[in-house]
N, C-alpha and C positions, 0 to 999 in steps of 0.2 A: 742761493749758493750755500749759505750757512745752514739752511734748512736741510739740504741734501747731505751735507757733512754730518749733521746731527743724526740724520736717519742711518747713515752708514755706521756711525759709532754705536748707536743703539743695536743695530743688527749684529755687529761684531760682538758686542757684549752678550747679547742673547745666545749667539752661537757658541761662544766660549762657555757660557753658563750651562748650555745644553750638554756640551762635551764633559764638563765637570760633573754634571748630574748623572750622565751615563756612566762615567767612571766609578762614582760612588755606588751607583746601583749595581754595577758589575761586581764590585767588591762585596757588597751585601749578599747578592745572589750566590756568588761563589762560596762565601763562608757558610751560608745557609745550607747549600748542597753538601759541602764537605763535612758538615756537622753529623751527617748520617753515616760517615765513614771514618770518623775520628778514632773511635774505639778499634775498628778493624785495622787502621794504620798502625796503631800502637801494638796490636797483636802481631801484625806482620813483622815489625821490628824485633819483638821478643823472639818470635819463631826463627827469624833469619840469623840472630845471634846465637840461638840455642843449639845444643847437640841433640837433635831429634830426627824424626823420620822425614824423608824427602818426598815420599808419595804414600798413597793409602793412609791418609791422615786419620788420626784417632781423636774422637771428641764425643761428648755426650750431646743429647738433644735438649732443647729448652723444655720446660714443663708443659707449656702450651702445645709445643710440637708433639710431645708424647701423647697428650690428650687427643689431638687430632688424629694421630696414628691409630690410637685405640678405637676411635670412632669409625675410622675407615675400615679397620679389620673387622669390627663388629658388623658393619654393613655387608662386607663380603661373606662372612662366615655365619652370621646370625647369632653369634655368641654375645653375651653381655660385656659391656666395657669393664665391669668389675672383674670378670673372669680373665679378660685380656690383661688388665693391670696386674693381676695375680701372676701371670706368666712373665710380664716385664720384671716384676720384683724377684721372681724365682731366678731369672738369669742374673740380674744385677746383684743378687745376694749369694751367688754361687762362688764362694771363696776359693774352692779347689780349682775351678776353671780360670778364674781371674788371676790367681797366683801363677798358674801354669803358663798363661799367655804372657803376663808381665815378665816373668823370669826368662821365658824362651825368646821373646822379642829382643831383650837386652843382650842375648847371646848371639844374635845375628849380626855379623860384622858390619853390614852397610847401614844398620840402624843405630841411632845415637843412644846415649846412656840417659838422656833426660826425657824419654818418652813418657807421656802421661796417657795411659791406655784407657779407652772407653769404647763402647760398642756401636754408637751411632744407630743407623737404620737397621743394623743386624738384630736389634731387639724385635723388630717386625718379622724377620725371617724366623726367629725362635718361636714367636707366638703362633705363626702359621703351622709350624711343625707340631707344636704341642696340641693345637686345636684339631688339626686334620688327621693326625695319627697316620701318616703316610707309610706305605710299605717300601717305597723307593723314592729317595731324594737325590736329584742330580744337580751338581753345580759345575758349570764350565768356567774355567779360570780360577785356579786355587790360590796362586801366589804363595805366601808363606803358610796359609792355612788357618787364619783366624776364623773365617766364615765356616770352614770345615769343622773346626772344634765347636763352634756355637751350634751348628746344625746337629752334630753327633751328640752333643750334650743333651739336646732336646729329645733326640731319639732314644738315648739311654733312659731318660725320665719316662718316656712312653713305654719302654720295655719293662720298667719296674711296675707299670700299671697293667701289664699284660698285652701290650700292643707292639709286636715286633716290626722293626723297620731297619733299613740300611741306607748308607750314604755312599754315593759314587762321585768322585771328583775327576775332572779331566783337565790336563794341562800339557802344553808342548815343551815345557821346561822341566827337565829331569830333576832339577833341584827344588821344585815347588813342593809345598806341603810339609815342610820341615816340622811344623807344629803339631801335625796329626800323629800323636803318639798315644800309648795306653793312658787311660782306658778308652779314649775316643776312637783309636784305630781299631778297637775290637768290633766295631760295627760300621767301619768306614774304610775305603781304600781309594787310591788315586790311579787312574790309567793315564799313561804318558803317551803323547803323540797328538796329532791334529784332532781337535775336539769333534769336528763333524764326522771324521772317519770312526772315532770312538763311539759316537752316538748311533751310527748306523749298525753297530754290532749289538745294541741293547735289544733284548728280547722281552724283558718284563715290562709291564705298564709303568709309566712314570707318573707319580702322584704329585710331586712338587718339582718343578724345573726352575733353576736359577741361572740366568745368562749373565756371566761376568768375565768373558774371555776377550777375544779380539774385538775392540770397540768400533771397528768400522761398520757402517750401517749394512753393507753388503754381506759381511760375514755373520753379523747378528741375525739378519733376516733368514739367511741360509740355515742357521741353527734351528730356528723356529720351524722352517719347512721340513727339516730332517726329523724333528720330533712329532710332527703333526699326526702321523699315524701311530705314534708310540705312547701318547699321553692317555691316561685313564679318563673315563667319562667325567669325573668330578675333579679333575686336576686343577692346580693353580700354577700359573707361570709368573715368576717374578723377574722383572727386567732391571738389571743394575745399571743399564745405560740409557734408561728412558728419559733422563734429564737432558740427553744429548740428541737422541734420535727418536723418531716416531714409529720405529719398526714393530714394536709389540702392539701398539695401537692398530697399525695396519693389519698385522697378523690376526688380531682379535676380530676385526671386521671381516676378514677373509673367512674365518672359521665360525662366525656367528657367536662370538663370545663377548662378554662385557670387558671393558677396560677402565681402570682408574689409575690415577697417579698421585703418589704422596711425595711432597717436597720437603726435604730435610731443612731444618734450621739449627745449625750447630750452636752449642752453648760455649761461649768463651773461646772461640777459635775463628781465625780470619777466613778459613775456607767457606765459600758460600753454600756448600752442601750439595749432595747428589739427590738421590730419591729412589723410590721403588715404583716401578710400573707393575701393575697387577692385572693379569688376564684370567678370567674365571667364567664358569658356565653360567648362561642366562637362566 
């Protein structure tokens, strides 16, 4: 009898000890996992209290991320990473463009006054335009026009080197593209209305196409189908929604093109980053 009571006490003790052990293990594991997000949580709090942008977040890329982006662009274009880094620096040191964007963004009513502007993955867009010297660049989905200004600034540099090119943006919002002013508007314009209807009217070959409009997978894929017969033989398609859908990958398989994806790693920002889907000739 006593022996059975003793056994029950031991079993109860071990069970309680096991529960306590599990509890402390839970605390340890949770704290360990949360340590990966502690900095992000701090950034979220700072952003939430700040007077800043509510969408289309602005941030720089980490140095390692820029290195990987340069490696990827080198693989696609065959150019050296030194040349690509030179184009990164060219954009990042363009004070005229930077000051234009910073000043203009702060004048947009829905944007806060504490915006810390940076280009993020757009440095990749810029490098592609500088390397490929396209005659026609099309971007669907312009919003305020930061990308439009980045792309046209690259085209203006190309023009100085004897390579003429133009930019065409499409957007169904008649207020889009407020930032596209002189000198950038001298080689760029925006067509307002449904992007697919606008693309159907394009007659000239498209050398660089950037999808950044309606982010539904159905609409994105329809844009690619619309330009299928309009892209030039050595064209490059950049998908700004490829971190969400596989549409550009599927389109690349359909048209026997290569596809690669670059994942952004923002520097000092809570946003996990988007990316660049890249479709190019085999």
